[in-house]
Structures are given as C-alpha cells and as structure tokens.
N, CA, C, O and the ligand as a Tripos MOL2 file, in Angstrom:
@<TRIPOS>MOLECULE
protein
  241   239    61     0     0
PROTEIN
NO_CHARGES

@<TRIPOS>ATOM
      1 N         -29.6120   29.1290   66.3500 N.3       1 MET1
      2 CA        -28.8890   29.3780   65.1030 C.3       1 MET1
      3 C         -29.8850   29.6460   63.9780 C.2       1 MET1
      4 O         -30.8000   28.8690   63.7060 O.2       1 MET1
      5 N         -29.6570   30.7580   63.3640 N.am      2 ILE2
      6 CA        -30.5490   31.1320   62.2680 C.3       2 ILE2
      7 C         -29.8530   30.8590   60.9340 C.2       2 ILE2
      8 O         -28.7390   31.3090   60.6630 O.2       2 ILE2
      9 N         -30.5580   30.1200   60.1510 N.am      3 GLN3
     10 CA        -29.9780   29.7760   58.8660 C.3       3 GLN3
     11 C         -30.8760   30.3040   57.7470 C.2       3 GLN3
     12 O         -32.0680   30.0070   57.6670 O.2       3 GLN3
     13 N         -30.2620   31.0740   56.9190 N.am      4 GLU4
     14 CA        -31.0410   31.5950   55.7950 C.3       4 GLU4
     15 C         -30.8440   30.7210   54.5670 C.2       4 GLU4
     16 O         -29.7290   30.4440   54.1260 O.2       4 GLU4
     17 N         -31.9580   30.3140   54.0550 N.am      5 VAL5
     18 CA        -31.8960   29.4540   52.8710 C.3       5 VAL5
     19 C         -32.4900   30.2140   51.6860 C.2       5 VAL5
     20 O         -33.6240   30.6920   51.7190 O.2       5 VAL5
     21 N         -31.7020   30.2980   50.6800 N.am      6 GLU6
     22 CA        -32.1900   30.9610   49.4820 C.3       6 GLU6
     23 C         -32.8140   29.9200   48.5620 C.2       6 GLU6
     24 O         -32.1570   28.9910   48.0900 O.2       6 GLU6
     25 N         -34.0820   30.1090   48.3330 N.am      7 LYS7
     26 CA        -34.7820   29.1230   47.5160 C.3       7 LYS7
     27 C         -34.7670   29.5420   46.0570 C.2       7 LYS7
     28 O         -35.1050   30.6670   45.6890 O.2       7 LYS7
     29 N         -34.3690   28.6030   45.2690 N.am      8 SER8
     30 CA        -34.3540   28.8610   43.8350 C.3       8 SER8
     31 C         -35.6850   28.4360   43.2370 C.2       8 SER8
     32 O         -36.3820   27.5860   43.7910 O.2       8 SER8
     33 N         -36.0260   29.0210   42.1220 N.am      9 PRO9
     34 CA        -37.2830   28.6410   41.4750 C.3       9 PRO9
     35 C         -37.3130   27.1560   41.1490 C.2       9 PRO9
     36 O         -36.3360   26.5880   40.6620 O.2       9 PRO9
     37 N         -38.4210   26.5600   41.4210 N.am     10 LYS10
     38 CA        -38.5590   25.1290   41.1680 C.3      10 LYS10
     39 C         -39.3690   24.8800   39.9020 C.2      10 LYS10
     40 O         -40.2270   25.6650   39.5000 O.2      10 LYS10
     41 N         -39.0500   23.7670   39.3160 N.am     11 VAL11
     42 CA        -39.8430   23.3400   38.1770 C.3      11 VAL11
     43 C         -40.8810   22.3530   38.6710 C.2      11 VAL11
     44 O         -40.5550   21.3070   39.2320 O.2      11 VAL11
     45 N         -42.1150   22.7010   38.4560 N.am     12 ALA12
     46 CA        -43.1940   21.8500   38.9360 C.3      12 ALA12
     47 C         -44.1080   21.4580   37.7870 C.2      12 ALA12
     48 O         -44.1340   22.0820   36.7270 O.2      12 ALA12
     49 N         -44.8400   20.4180   38.0440 N.am     13 LEU13
     50 CA        -45.8240   20.0090   37.0500 C.3      13 LEU13
     51 C         -46.9120   21.0710   36.9240 C.2      13 LEU13
     52 O         -47.3740   21.6390   37.9130 O.2      13 LEU13
     53 N         -47.2900   21.3110   35.7240 N.am     14 CYS14
     54 CA        -48.3410   22.2840   35.5000 C.3      14 CYS14
     55 C         -49.6620   21.7430   36.0350 C.2      14 CYS14
     56 O         -50.0620   20.6190   35.7300 O.2      14 CYS14
     57 N         -50.3150   22.5470   36.8210 N.am     15 ARG15
     58 CA        -51.5810   22.0910   37.4130 C.3      15 ARG15
     59 C         -52.7270   22.1480   36.4200 C.2      15 ARG15
     60 O         -53.7030   21.4060   36.5270 O.2      15 ARG15
     61 N         -52.5920   23.0270   35.4710 N.am     16 ALA16
     62 CA        -53.7010   23.1940   34.5260 C.3      16 ALA16
     63 C         -53.8460   21.9870   33.6100 C.2      16 ALA16
     64 O         -54.9530   21.6080   33.2280 O.2      16 ALA16
     65 N         -52.7050   21.3890   33.2630 N.am     17 CYS17
     66 CA        -52.7660   20.2720   32.3200 C.3      17 CYS17
     67 C         -52.2000   18.9970   32.9170 C.2      17 CYS17
     68 O         -52.1460   17.9670   32.2450 O.2      17 CYS17
     69 N         -51.7780   19.0550   34.1680 N.am     18 HIS18
     70 CA        -51.2170   17.9060   34.8680 C.3      18 HIS18
     71 C         -49.9980   17.3430   34.1510 C.2      18 HIS18
     72 O         -49.7780   16.1320   34.1230 O.2      18 HIS18
     73 N         -49.2240   18.2300   33.5810 N.am     19 GLY19
     74 CA        -47.9550   17.8190   32.9770 C.3      19 GLY19
     75 C         -48.0550   17.2760   31.5780 C.2      19 GLY19
     76 O         -47.0630   16.8120   31.0150 O.2      19 GLY19
     77 N         -49.2350   17.3260   31.0120 N.am     20 THR20
     78 CA        -49.3960   16.7830   29.6700 C.3      20 THR20
     79 C         -49.1300   17.8270   28.5900 C.2      20 THR20
     80 O         -48.8420   17.4880   27.4420 O.2      20 THR20
     81 N         -49.2300   19.0810   28.9640 N.am     21 GLY21
     82 CA        -49.0150   20.1470   27.9860 C.3      21 GLY21
     83 C         -50.2490   20.4660   27.1610 C.2      21 GLY21
     84 O         -50.2680   21.3930   26.3510 O.2      21 GLY21
     85 N         -51.2760   19.6670   27.3960 N.am     22 LYS22
     86 CA        -52.5110   19.9030   26.6480 C.3      22 LYS22
     87 C         -53.6870   19.9150   27.6040 C.2      22 LYS22
     88 O         -53.7000   19.2180   28.6190 O.2      22 LYS22
     89 N         -54.6470   20.7030   27.2620 N.am     23 VAL23
     90 CA        -55.8660   20.7330   28.0590 C.3      23 VAL23
     91 C         -57.0390   20.3500   27.1650 C.2      23 VAL23
     92 O         -57.1250   20.7440   26.0020 O.2      23 VAL23
     93 N         -57.9190   19.5810   27.7440 N.am     24 LYS24
     94 CA        -59.0930   19.1730   26.9830 C.3      24 LYS24
     95 C         -60.2290   20.1400   27.2350 C.2      24 LYS24
     96 O         -60.5060   20.5460   28.3630 O.2      24 LYS24
     97 N         -60.8520   20.4770   26.1750 N.am     25 LYS25
     98 CA        -61.9270   21.4500   26.2650 C.3      25 LYS25
     99 C         -63.1420   20.8850   25.5530 C.2      25 LYS25
    100 O         -63.0580   20.4010   24.4240 O.2      25 LYS25
    101 N         -64.2640   20.9560   26.2350 N.am     26 VAL26
    102 CA        -65.4980   20.4450   25.6370 C.3      26 VAL26
    103 C         -66.2510   21.5960   25.0040 C.2      26 VAL26
    104 O         -66.6300   22.5620   25.6650 O.2      26 VAL26
    105 N         -66.4540   21.4650   23.7140 N.am     27 VAL27
    106 CA        -67.1900   22.4960   22.9980 C.3      27 VAL27
    107 C         -68.5690   21.9620   22.6540 C.2      27 VAL27
    108 O         -68.7120   20.8860   22.0730 O.2      27 VAL27
    109 N         -69.5670   22.7250   23.0210 N.am     28 GLU28
    110 CA        -70.9350   22.2700   22.7550 C.3      28 GLU28
    111 C         -71.5410   23.0460   21.5970 C.2      28 GLU28
    112 O         -71.4420   24.2690   21.4970 O.2      28 GLU28
    113 N         -72.1650   22.2770   20.7400 N.am     29 TYR29
    114 CA        -72.8450   22.9040   19.6180 C.3      29 TYR29
    115 C         -74.3430   22.7320   19.8050 C.2      29 TYR29
    116 O         -74.8480   21.6110   19.7390 O.2      29 TYR29
    117 N         -75.0430   23.7920   20.0300 N.am     30 PRO30
    118 CA        -76.5010   23.6710   20.1010 C.3      30 PRO30
    119 C         -77.0710   23.3250   18.7290 C.2      30 PRO30
    120 O         -76.8160   23.9990   17.7320 O.2      30 PRO30
    121 N         -77.8250   22.2840   18.7200 N.am     31 SER31
    122 CA        -78.3650   21.8380   17.4470 C.3      31 SER31
    123 C         -79.8770   21.7870   17.4990 C.2      31 SER31
    124 O         -80.4520   21.0790   18.3260 O.2      31 SER31
    125 N         -80.5110   22.5230   16.6340 N.am     32 ARG32
    126 CA        -81.9760   22.5180   16.6000 C.3      32 ARG32
    127 C         -82.5060   21.3630   15.7660 C.2      32 ARG32
    128 O         -83.6440   20.9220   15.9320 O.2      32 ARG32
    129 N         -81.6740   20.8920   14.8820 N.am     33 ILE33
    130 CA        -82.1220   19.8410   13.9760 C.3      33 ILE33
    131 C         -82.2990   18.5220   14.7090 C.2      33 ILE33
    132 O         -83.3040   17.8330   14.5410 O.2      33 ILE33
    133 N         -81.3220   18.1850   15.5140 N.am     34 PHE34
    134 CA        -81.3700   16.8960   16.1960 C.3      34 PHE34
    135 C         -82.0260   17.0030   17.5670 C.2      34 PHE34
    136 O         -82.3450   15.9930   18.1940 O.2      34 PHE34
    137 N         -82.2210   18.2160   18.0180 N.am     35 GLY35
    138 CA        -82.8570   18.3910   19.3100 C.3      35 GLY35
    139 C         -81.9450   18.0680   20.4760 C.2      35 GLY35
    140 O         -82.3690   18.0710   21.6310 O.2      35 GLY35
    141 N         -80.7100   17.7940   20.1680 N.am     36 LYS36
    142 CA        -79.7570   17.4850   21.2250 C.3      36 LYS36
    143 C         -78.5390   18.3880   21.0720 C.2      36 LYS36
    144 O         -78.2530   18.9390   20.0090 O.2      36 LYS36
    145 N         -77.8590   18.5010   22.1710 N.am     37 LYS37
    146 CA        -76.6190   19.2550   22.1100 C.3      37 LYS37
    147 C         -75.4880   18.3440   21.6660 C.2      37 LYS37
    148 O         -75.2900   17.2520   22.1990 O.2      37 LYS37
    149 N         -74.7840   18.8060   20.7170 N.am     38 ARG38
    150 CA        -73.6090   18.0510   20.2970 C.3      38 ARG38
    151 C         -72.4050   18.5970   21.0390 C.2      38 ARG38
    152 O         -72.2080   19.8090   21.1320 O.2      38 ARG38
    153 N         -71.6340   17.7190   21.5450 N.am     39 SER39
    154 CA        -70.4340   18.1610   22.2410 C.3      39 SER39
    155 C         -69.2080   17.4790   21.6360 C.2      39 SER39
    156 O         -69.2370   16.3100   21.2490 O.2      39 SER39
    157 N         -68.1730   18.2300   21.5740 N.am     40 GLU40
    158 CA        -66.9450   17.7050   21.0100 C.3      40 GLU40
    159 C         -65.7810   18.0690   21.9260 C.2      40 GLU40
    160 O         -65.6760   19.1930   22.4170 O.2      40 GLU40
    161 N         -64.9300   17.1060   22.1360 N.am     41 THR41
    162 CA        -63.7740   17.3570   22.9890 C.3      41 THR41
    163 C         -62.5660   17.6930   22.1190 C.2      41 THR41
    164 O         -62.1500   16.9090   21.2650 O.2      41 THR41
    165 N         -62.0310   18.8570   22.3570 N.am     42 VAL42
    166 CA        -60.8740   19.2820   21.5790 C.3      42 VAL42
    167 C         -59.6860   19.4690   22.5200 C.2      42 VAL42
    168 O         -59.8390   19.8040   23.6950 O.2      42 VAL42
    169 N         -58.5260   19.2450   21.9720 N.am     43 GLU43
    170 CA        -57.3230   19.4360   22.7670 C.3      43 GLU43
    171 C         -56.6500   20.7410   22.3690 C.2      43 GLU43
    172 O         -56.4520   21.0460   21.1930 O.2      43 GLU43
    173 N         -56.3100   21.4930   23.4060 N.am     44 GLU44
    174 CA        -55.6170   22.7440   23.1540 C.3      44 GLU44
    175 C         -54.2780   22.7420   23.8690 C.2      44 GLU44
    176 O         -54.0930   22.0690   24.8830 O.2      44 GLU44
    177 N         -53.3640   23.4980   23.3270 N.am     45 VAL45
    178 CA        -52.0810   23.6550   24.0070 C.3      45 VAL45
    179 C         -52.2990   24.4630   25.2780 C.2      45 VAL45
    180 O         -52.9230   25.5240   25.2640 O.2      45 VAL45
    181 N         -51.7760   23.9430   26.3580 N.am     46 CYS46
    182 CA        -51.9820   24.5910   27.6470 C.3      46 CYS46
    183 C         -51.3490   25.9870   27.6540 C.2      46 CYS46
    184 O         -50.2060   26.1820   27.2400 O.2      46 CYS46
    185 N         -52.1180   26.9200   28.1280 N.am     47 ARG47
    186 CA        -51.6130   28.2940   28.1440 C.3      47 ARG47
    187 C         -50.7100   28.5480   29.3480 C.2      47 ARG47
    188 O         -49.8520   29.4310   29.3260 O.2      47 ARG47
    189 N         -50.9160   27.7730   30.3710 N.am     48 GLN48
    190 CA        -50.1190   27.9860   31.5820 C.3      48 GLN48
    191 C         -48.6550   27.6400   31.3550 C.2      48 GLN48
    192 O         -47.7590   28.3560   31.8010 O.2      48 GLN48
    193 N         -48.4260   26.5470   30.6650 N.am     49 CYS49
    194 CA        -47.0460   26.0860   30.4750 C.3      49 CYS49
    195 C         -46.6360   26.1440   29.0120 C.2      49 CYS49
    196 O         -45.5140   25.7780   28.6630 O.2      49 CYS49
    197 N         -47.5210   26.5910   28.1750 N.am     50 GLU50
    198 CA        -47.2920   26.6970   26.7390 C.3      50 GLU50
    199 C         -46.9000   25.3560   26.1300 C.2      50 GLU50
    200 O         -46.0720   25.2900   25.2210 O.2      50 GLU50
    201 N         -47.4940   24.3140   26.6310 N.am     51 GLY51
    202 CA        -47.3050   23.0080   26.0470 C.3      51 GLY51
    203 C         -46.1470   22.2020   26.5830 C.2      51 GLY51
    204 O         -45.9230   21.0700   26.1530 O.2      51 GLY51
    205 N         -45.4100   22.7680   27.5130 N.am     52 SER52
    206 CA        -44.2430   22.0480   28.0240 C.3      52 SER52
    207 C         -44.6050   21.1080   29.1680 C.2      52 SER52
    208 O         -43.8870   20.1470   29.4450 O.2      52 SER52
    209 N         -45.7180   21.3900   29.8260 N.am     53 GLY53
    210 CA        -46.1280   20.5680   30.9470 C.3      53 GLY53
    211 C         -45.4360   20.9200   32.2500 C.2      53 GLY53
    212 O         -45.7340   20.3420   33.2960 O.2      53 GLY53
    213 N         -44.5200   21.8600   32.1890 N.am     54 ARG54
    214 CA        -43.7870   22.2640   33.3780 C.3      54 ARG54
    215 C         -43.9140   23.7710   33.5710 C.2      54 ARG54
    216 O         -43.9370   24.5430   32.6120 O.2      54 ARG54
    217 N         -43.9920   24.1500   34.7890 N.am     55 VAL55
    218 CA        -44.0300   25.5740   35.0950 C.3      55 VAL55
    219 C         -42.9900   25.8980   36.1520 C.2      55 VAL55
    220 O         -42.6860   25.0720   37.0130 O.2      55 VAL55
    221 N         -42.4630   27.0690   36.0820 N.am     56 MET56
    222 CA        -41.5010   27.5140   37.0840 C.3      56 MET56
    223 C         -42.2510   28.1070   38.2730 C.2      56 MET56
    224 O         -43.0950   28.9930   38.1300 O.2      56 MET56
    225 N         -41.9170   27.5940   39.4330 N.am     57 VAL57
    226 CA        -42.5620   28.0880   40.6370 C.3      57 VAL57
    227 C         -41.5040   28.7250   41.5390 C.2      57 VAL57
    228 O         -40.5390   28.0830   41.9540 O.2      57 VAL57
    229 N         -41.7130   29.9640   41.8160 N.am     58 SER58
    230 CA        -40.7780   30.6380   42.7130 C.3      58 SER58
    231 C         -41.3050   30.6020   44.1350 C.2      58 SER58
    232 O         -42.3080   31.2400   44.4520 O.2      58 SER58
    233 N         -40.6470   29.8760   44.9590 N.am     59 ALA59
    234 CA        -41.0910   29.7370   46.3440 C.3      59 ALA59
    235 C         -40.4250   30.7850   47.2290 C.2      59 ALA59
    236 O         -39.2550   31.1290   47.0610 O.2      59 ALA59
    237 N         -41.2100   31.2720   48.1670 N.am     60 LYS60
    238 CA        -40.6650   32.2710   49.0590 C.3      60 LYS60
    239 C         -40.7230   31.7830   50.5060 C.2      60 LYS60
    240 O         -40.3030   32.4970   51.4160 O.2      60 LYS60
    241 ZN        -49.8780   23.1530   31.3760 Zn       61 ZN61
@<TRIPOS>BOND
     1     1     2 1
     2     2     3 1
     3     3     4 2
     4     3     5 am
     5     5     6 1
     6     6     7 1
     7     7     8 2
     8     7     9 am
     9     9    10 1
    10    10    11 1
    11    11    12 2
    12    11    13 am
    13    13    14 1
    14    14    15 1
    15    15    16 2
    16    15    17 am
    17    17    18 1
    18    18    19 1
    19    19    20 2
    20    19    21 am
    21    21    22 1
    22    22    23 1
    23    23    24 2
    24    23    25 am
    25    25    26 1
    26    26    27 1
    27    27    28 2
    28    27    29 am
    29    29    30 1
    30    30    31 1
    31    31    32 2
    32    31    33 am
    33    33    34 1
    34    34    35 1
    35    35    36 2
    36    35    37 am
    37    37    38 1
    38    38    39 1
    39    39    40 2
    40    39    41 am
    41    41    42 1
    42    42    43 1
    43    43    44 2
    44    43    45 am
    45    45    46 1
    46    46    47 1
    47    47    48 2
    48    47    49 am
    49    49    50 1
    50    50    51 1
    51    51    52 2
    52    51    53 am
    53    53    54 1
    54    54    55 1
    55    55    56 2
    56    55    57 am
    57    57    58 1
    58    58    59 1
    59    59    60 2
    60    59    61 am
    61    61    62 1
    62    62    63 1
    63    63    64 2
    64    63    65 am
    65    65    66 1
    66    66    67 1
    67    67    68 2
    68    67    69 am
    69    69    70 1
    70    70    71 1
    71    71    72 2
    72    71    73 am
    73    73    74 1
    74    74    75 1
    75    75    76 2
    76    75    77 am
    77    77    78 1
    78    78    79 1
    79    79    80 2
    80    79    81 am
    81    81    82 1
    82    82    83 1
    83    83    84 2
    84    83    85 am
    85    85    86 1
    86    86    87 1
    87    87    88 2
    88    87    89 am
    89    89    90 1
    90    90    91 1
    91    91    92 2
    92    91    93 am
    93    93    94 1
    94    94    95 1
    95    95    96 2
    96    95    97 am
    97    97    98 1
    98    98    99 1
    99    99   100 2
   100    99   101 am
   101   101   102 1
   102   102   103 1
   103   103   104 2
   104   103   105 am
   105   105   106 1
   106   106   107 1
   107   107   108 2
   108   107   109 am
   109   109   110 1
   110   110   111 1
   111   111   112 2
   112   111   113 am
   113   113   114 1
   114   114   115 1
   115   115   116 2
   116   115   117 am
   117   117   118 1
   118   118   119 1
   119   119   120 2
   120   119   121 am
   121   121   122 1
   122   122   123 1
   123   123   124 2
   124   123   125 am
   125   125   126 1
   126   126   127 1
   127   127   128 2
   128   127   129 am
   129   129   130 1
   130   130   131 1
   131   131   132 2
   132   131   133 am
   133   133   134 1
   134   134   135 1
   135   135   136 2
   136   135   137 am
   137   137   138 1
   138   138   139 1
   139   139   140 2
   140   139   141 am
   141   141   142 1
   142   142   143 1
   143   143   144 2
   144   143   145 am
   145   145   146 1
   146   146   147 1
   147   147   148 2
   148   147   149 am
   149   149   150 1
   150   150   151 1
   151   151   152 2
   152   151   153 am
   153   153   154 1
   154   154   155 1
   155   155   156 2
   156   155   157 am
   157   157   158 1
   158   158   159 1
   159   159   160 2
   160   159   161 am
   161   161   162 1
   162   162   163 1
   163   163   164 2
   164   163   165 am
   165   165   166 1
   166   166   167 1
   167   167   168 2
   168   167   169 am
   169   169   170 1
   170   170   171 1
   171   171   172 2
   172   171   173 am
   173   173   174 1
   174   174   175 1
   175   175   176 2
   176   175   177 am
   177   177   178 1
   178   178   179 1
   179   179   180 2
   180   179   181 am
   181   181   182 1
   182   182   183 1
   183   183   184 2
   184   183   185 am
   185   185   186 1
   186   186   187 1
   187   187   188 2
   188   187   189 am
   189   189   190 1
   190   190   191 1
   191   191   192 2
   192   191   193 am
   193   193   194 1
   194   194   195 1
   195   195   196 2
   196   195   197 am
   197   197   198 1
   198   198   199 1
   199   199   200 2
   200   199   201 am
   201   201   202 1
   202   202   203 1
   203   203   204 2
   204   203   205 am
   205   205   206 1
   206   206   207 1
   207   207   208 2
   208   207   209 am
   209   209   210 1
   210   210   211 1
   211   211   212 2
   212   211   213 am
   213   213   214 1
   214   214   215 1
   215   215   216 2
   216   215   217 am
   217   217   218 1
   218   218   219 1
   219   219   220 2
   220   219   221 am
   221   221   222 1
   222   222   223 1
   223   223   224 2
   224   223   225 am
   225   225   226 1
   226   226   227 1
   227   227   228 2
   228   227   229 am
   229   229   230 1
   230   230   231 1
   231   231   232 2
   232   231   233 am
   233   233   234 1
   234   234   235 1
   235   235   236 2
   236   235   237 am
   237   237   238 1
   238   238   239 1
   239   239   240 2
@<TRIPOS>SUBSTRUCTURE
     1 MET1         2 RESIDUE 1 A MET
     2 ILE2         6 RESIDUE 1 A ILE
     3 GLN3        10 RESIDUE 1 A GLN
     4 GLU4        14 RESIDUE 1 A GLU
     5 VAL5        18 RESIDUE 1 A VAL
     6 GLU6        22 RESIDUE 1 A GLU
     7 LYS7        26 RESIDUE 1 A LYS
     8 SER8        30 RESIDUE 1 A SER
     9 PRO9        34 RESIDUE 1 A PRO
    10 LYS10       38 RESIDUE 1 A LYS
    11 VAL11       42 RESIDUE 1 A VAL
    12 ALA12       46 RESIDUE 1 A ALA
    13 LEU13       50 RESIDUE 1 A LEU
    14 CYS14       54 RESIDUE 1 A CYS
    15 ARG15       58 RESIDUE 1 A ARG
    16 ALA16       62 RESIDUE 1 A ALA
    17 CYS17       66 RESIDUE 1 A CYS
    18 HIS18       70 RESIDUE 1 A HIS
    19 GLY19       74 RESIDUE 1 A GLY
    20 THR20       78 RESIDUE 1 A THR
    21 GLY21       82 RESIDUE 1 A GLY
    22 LYS22       86 RESIDUE 1 A LYS
    23 VAL23       90 RESIDUE 1 A VAL
    24 LYS24       94 RESIDUE 1 A LYS
    25 LYS25       98 RESIDUE 1 A LYS
    26 VAL26      102 RESIDUE 1 A VAL
    27 VAL27      106 RESIDUE 1 A VAL
    28 GLU28      110 RESIDUE 1 A GLU
    29 TYR29      114 RESIDUE 1 A TYR
    30 PRO30      118 RESIDUE 1 A PRO
    31 SER31      122 RESIDUE 1 A SER
    32 ARG32      126 RESIDUE 1 A ARG
    33 ILE33      130 RESIDUE 1 A ILE
    34 PHE34      134 RESIDUE 1 A PHE
    35 GLY35      138 RESIDUE 1 A GLY
    36 LYS36      142 RESIDUE 1 A LYS
    37 LYS37      146 RESIDUE 1 A LYS
    38 ARG38      150 RESIDUE 1 A ARG
    39 SER39      154 RESIDUE 1 A SER
    40 GLU40      158 RESIDUE 1 A GLU
    41 THR41      162 RESIDUE 1 A THR
    42 VAL42      166 RESIDUE 1 A VAL
    43 GLU43      170 RESIDUE 1 A GLU
    44 GLU44      174 RESIDUE 1 A GLU
    45 VAL45      178 RESIDUE 1 A VAL
    46 CYS46      182 RESIDUE 1 A CYS
    47 ARG47      186 RESIDUE 1 A ARG
    48 GLN48      190 RESIDUE 1 A GLN
    49 CYS49      194 RESIDUE 1 A CYS
    50 GLU50      198 RESIDUE 1 A GLU
    51 GLY51      202 RESIDUE 1 A GLY
    52 SER52      206 RESIDUE 1 A SER
    53 GLY53      210 RESIDUE 1 A GLY
    54 ARG54      214 RESIDUE 1 A ARG
    55 VAL55      218 RESIDUE 1 A VAL
    56 MET56      222 RESIDUE 1 A MET
    57 VAL57      226 RESIDUE 1 A VAL
    58 SER58      230 RESIDUE 1 A SER
    59 ALA59      234 RESIDUE 1 A ALA
    60 LYS60      238 RESIDUE 1 A LYS
    61 ZN61       241 GROUP 0 **** ****
C-alpha cells in the first residue's frame, strides 16, 4: 500500500540564532595605542529569521 503524505511547511528553530532572534557578533578594533586588540560583542537581529527566532522549513 502506497500512501502519499503531503508535508506542510514546518516551523523550526532558527539555527543561526538558536531561537533567540539575535546573533552575537564580535567586533575587533585594532588599537595601536594599547598594543592590544579590543574586542566588543554586539548583538544583531538575526537575518535568517528577522528576529523571530523561527524559520519556516519546507520538507520534501
Ligand atoms: Zn534567527
């Protein structure tokens, strides 16, 4: 018996931000004065899910 199942798009957690809607990005500032690299962690809205933390996945 062959059964055809029509799969509807699923809502899944965004892999890019792990469902948080935000991605952390480390920005480094080269500094000649201190001789060290300064790094700062900034949060950006995830581009994959546009901040919702969920993405639609169409399974085939
Ligand atoms: Zn995301």
